[in-house]
MIMILUM-503453 format. One record per residue: x, y, z of N, C-alpha, C in turn; residue in one letter. Coordinates in pm, whole numbers, plus 50000, padded with zeros to 5 digits. Example, Ala and Ser with C-alpha at 12.3 -4.5 7.8 and 13.67 -1.06 7.14 Angstrom:
2
513194943150780512304955050780513204967050780a 512854977550708513674989450714512905000350787s 
***
This chain:
176
505754848647609505524837747772504124839547798x 503474831147783502164830747827502214830347976x 501484838148094501164838148178499424835048277x 499884827848367498764824848429498454831648549x 497174827048635497374833048793496794826348817x 497664823349001497664813749075497054820249198x 495764817849275494984822949401495754821149506x 496324830049534497004831249665496074835749796x 495274841349802494444846049881492974848049801x 491974841749887490334843149801489634856749837x 488774862449792488144878549807487664882049959x 487334870050026486494864450121487644869750245x 488674864050212490104861250291490334874450307x 490504881050200491354897150191490384910450254x 488974905650218488434910450299487884910050421x 488434901850477488424900650638489454905150696x 490584902350624491614911550684491934926250692x 490914930950567491064945250590489994950750689x 488604939850713488184945450821489014945450922x 489954934450961490464935251108491474950751111x 492244950851022492824961651004491994976151040x 491094978450999490164988350960489754989651168x 489324978051204489344975251359490144980351443x 491284974351399492614981451492493374995951471x 492685003051303493125016151352492135026651414x 490855021951404489745025351459489835025751599x 490915015451649490925014251827492225021451861x 492845018051742494565028151792493945044051799x 493255050951690492815065751699491405068851742x 490945057751852489685063451914489645077451935x 488945088751920488655096351957489475111251856x 489485103351761490635111551655490335111851503x 490475120251452490595116551323491865110551244x 491505104551131492855098851053492665100450906x 493995109950881493755111150718494345099050632x 494145092250564494595083150455495475091350348x 496825086450336497245088350221497185078350133x 496555076550034496645060549927497445064449844x 498095058149791499695058249734499025051749574x 498925057449469498305051949352499505047749277x 499105035249191497585032149141497355023949197x 498515011749271498214998849320497215001649450x 497665009649525496645011549688495505013149662x 494455021049564493215025349542492445015049596x 492315003949539491244995349566491704993649736x 492604991449775492664987949918492614999549990x 492835012549964492505025650048491095026050070x 490185024149948488855024949945487855012250058x 488315002250065487794992950118488504992750263x 489444999450305489515003350456489425012250519x 489015023350414488175036750465486955032650487x 486545022550446485235020350470484695012850590x 485925006450648485694998850762486475005850906x 486945017350863487515025850974485985032951030x 486025032651146485155038351236485425052351296x 486495057551275486445069451348486425076751213x 486465095251209486455101651080487665099650991x 487625100550868488275094750800488335108050668x 489545113750633489475119250586490665111450424x 490535111050340491645107750193491965116450117x 493285113750088494135120649975495045110449878x 495445116249759496075105049696497645112849643x 498485102249628499715109549569499895095549485x 500985098749386501735090749291503005093849301x 503925087549334505425087649302506025074949219x 506985077549157507485069749080509365065549138x 509885054249136511195056249212512085049549070x 511565040848988511625032648882512405038248791x 512425044648740513225052348645513025046348513x 513955041948451513825031248304513535019648331x 514335013948457515014998348487513544994648560x 514274982048627513194974648686513264975648857x 514624981848878514904979149027514434994749060x 514014999049191514005012249231515055014149270x 515175030349229516455037149226516375042149375x 515135043949489515065048249593514705064649570x 515245067549477514795082149441513465089949391x 512635092049516511325093349453510455107849391x 510215103849239509475116349194508285116149205x 507905126249246506455132549250505535132949174x 504955125049114504295124548951502555135549026x 502485131849152500995136149180500985138449305x 501015149549370500925152949499499625153549560x 499505158549687498755157049769497905169649729x 496375173149763495835181649747496205188349894x 495955184949990495685191950116497175186250203x 497365198450284498655200750370498065187550474x 499495179950542499725172950642499545175350795x 500085191850812500335197150934499015194951014x 499305188951127498595184151243497905172751224x 497975165451107496975156551086498015139351115x 496785133651183497265116751178497205111251106x 498425108051022498455105150859498735089250865x 497775085950773498245069550767498635067950617x 499605063650588500235061050460499675047250411x 498465044950304498255030550278498815027550157x 499525014450142500135010150036500084994650022x 499824989749843499534979949811500644972949890x 501834973749867502504963649880504144971249927x 504744966250036506134970750076507154958450026x 507934962249936508784957049911510554957449929x 511294963049833512134967149911512614976649988x 511554987050043511654997650124512145010550101x 512765010549984513235023649933512425032649916x 511775034349824510435043649774510275047849927x 509705040649976508665043250110510005049650221x 510695045250244511665050950321511945064950299x 511855070050156512105082050150510455090550139x 510065081150069508565089750105508105091950255x 507965084350370507955087550449508635098150524x 509855102150495510705109850545509725123450470x 509675123850354509245135450321508095138250361x 507095126550392505855133250431505905136350580x 506925130350666507535134250815507605148750796x 508405155050711508895169750702507585179850693x 506435174850656505385185750619504725184950787x 505035180250869504605181851027503215174351049x 503185163951035501885158451069502015154751212x 500675152651263500695149051444501245135351439x 501115130351353501695112551349501205108751190x 502105100351176502755092051099502765077351082x 501995068751006502135052351017501875050350880x 502655038750817502425030450725501605016350735x 500185018850627499565000850607500094997450479x 499744985550454500074980650387499234967150350x 498484963550210497944950450243498944938150272x 500054939950167500994929850167502114936150174x 503644926350252504514929850300505524921650229x 506744918650156507734909850150509044917350216x 509054908050355510124910650425511344908550372x 511314895750312512684890550240513494898850127x 512464908350072513254916549990513904929650047x 513574932550137513704946350243514944949850227x 515724960750145517204968050185517124976550259x 516254984250280516154992050363515014995150451x 515154995250571514674995150720513205009150703x 512135001950680511275006250679509834999550759x 509435007750877508205001751004507455004450890x 506464993450891505084990550839503964984750938x 503664995651018502744993951147501584988751156x 500614983950997499754973950965499764972050828x 499804958250908500124946450764499054936450733x 498604935950648497704925550589497934910550630x 498874910550522500034899250510501054893350468x 501934887750498503604891050486503464876350349x 504314881850293504304871250149505264866250105x 505584858550024506924856149976507454861349866x 508754860549801508744870149687508804864149576x 507474864449532506714863149422505984874249374x 505744871449198505044884649146503714881149189x 503294893349243501804889449317500914901449261x 499334899249217498734906249144497484908849233x 496654913049146494984917549227494724925449306x 493564934449351493374938249418494054951049402x 494494956049320495154967149296496574966149233x 497224950149236497994950249207498524946549068x 499234951648986499444948048860500674935748784x 500544933248676501794929148569501204933448474x 502134945748413502124949248293500714956748318x 500554965648401498834969348379497644963048385x 498104947148391496814942748416496944939448510x 495184924248548495274921548651495094927248757x 494744942548828494484949048925493184950148934x 492114946248859491094940348884490164930348963x 491384923148997490834911549034490394910349191x 489604905249214488844906949372489734898549465x 490404892149394491544884049508492944884749479x 494164881449582495444878849603496324867149473x 496684871949371497534860149304498654857649270x 499464847449208500624851949208500604846049025x 501604855148955501504855048800502564842048832x 501984833548741503234820148662503074818848524x 504284818648505504524820648336504434806248298x 503444800648204503924792048122504894792248001x 505604775248010506064776347895505794766747760x 506034776547670505484777147531505974766847451x 
***
């Protein structure tokens, strides 16, 4: 089955939204330093652009986790593939994610990171799919709420494709 991508948000719209998030985070953390924890691979594009738009001092680290195993539904059990390089103790941590879906993985991940004694911890997501939520997770900074569709671009992929799109799109499948 072939697919094509329908544009949902333009590159300019995404850029403007990231600027707005950067301003909000900068205001909330005025006089403090922020430590971004980027969840790989999908959030890498968003985290780098966000970091450039935060005016308070920023440090960044990367983490790769999996909760899918062999299936397509999240198990909620978080397997750390790449852990952080630095401790979180005493830091103002913002976990940066590309999209929040069921909330299972992020709920477990946030609890794990809280156990590492940061000064504060918040979640920032470019996209949020609240209608898919099965576990309550607080997303303090949200770019866009999106419907339950298969979304790609700006780091989000379909079978490892389309991450490099500079806009947000929806995968639509063609009848053959």
